[in-house]
Steps between C-alpha positions, in 0.01 A plus 500: 500500500529800732128570458414149619734540796340836592153350466606211723627741766172693496301177518703387800385813687136389476331333794550129550130435425524676164817311410329171583228557237735592215489262204870408509707195583539405865876563472445860389228550761737381774781720368269803514406415859865447598603846378338660808737313730818611326646818649852508361536731197711249307271215599193693379673586173592138432158375601338757268714359218383151591137617487566663163645173371193308622271752334649444152248226429200695633270736313552837675165657396282324763765566765508872414119505523519329842751764610271780382209330674694475826602865487147612411614661174295285262161613373342186638640567848376859494156389379487236777598761758223734383254212504595417860464864604156516336397177671617631839308825446188305402528279809529802728200667335257207488457178700342328200839507324641275772228245428584516128870460573445197721270334246761558227780368724364212712832451681484848653478535877179702534544584864855626451402716203198641683718592799758662275233705321352614833843593636587697184167686517553586867853610424380734226221639718748580777755649254767259619796383289390242236645186656184285464422659164837379369464160667166455321670571167771243572244238602297559183819471296586167664146373448487590131851369431429168670176464307664578166785261581248220544351585163150579621502850352711805554268729689157630574375742232407826667590726207132550415405581854778733615540843341852590392653843548701532179 
């Protein structure tokens, strides 16, 4: 019982977007969202008990995996992060990779990606802080997540084309 309550508290700390995609009842989803608005210690404690009670009928394994995914501790999340870093490196090294990315993800904004790649290259050449470099990573992450959410495929396969430094 306490484990479910603790899991519920940790889940309530996730972003609203991540809570919205959890495979739980709408009542539990709303209770998780509401936890952020409760500031009183006693109120939070009672609400955590309520969440624990709602979670009795839910399989905790997928929720624990979602929590690991959100925190970046799961193997899949780490692999996805490395894949995104490799993709970003490939895009900065070769313009042909952008063409491959856009053909694999037709919904991508080519002009925006091209501008972000150019800005990141210029930033690296001038030894400036990696603001555009990080923004490119975030944009690639959004693009690949939106594509996988629509079921068209998780990502572009660049593992064969990008050397890994293991």
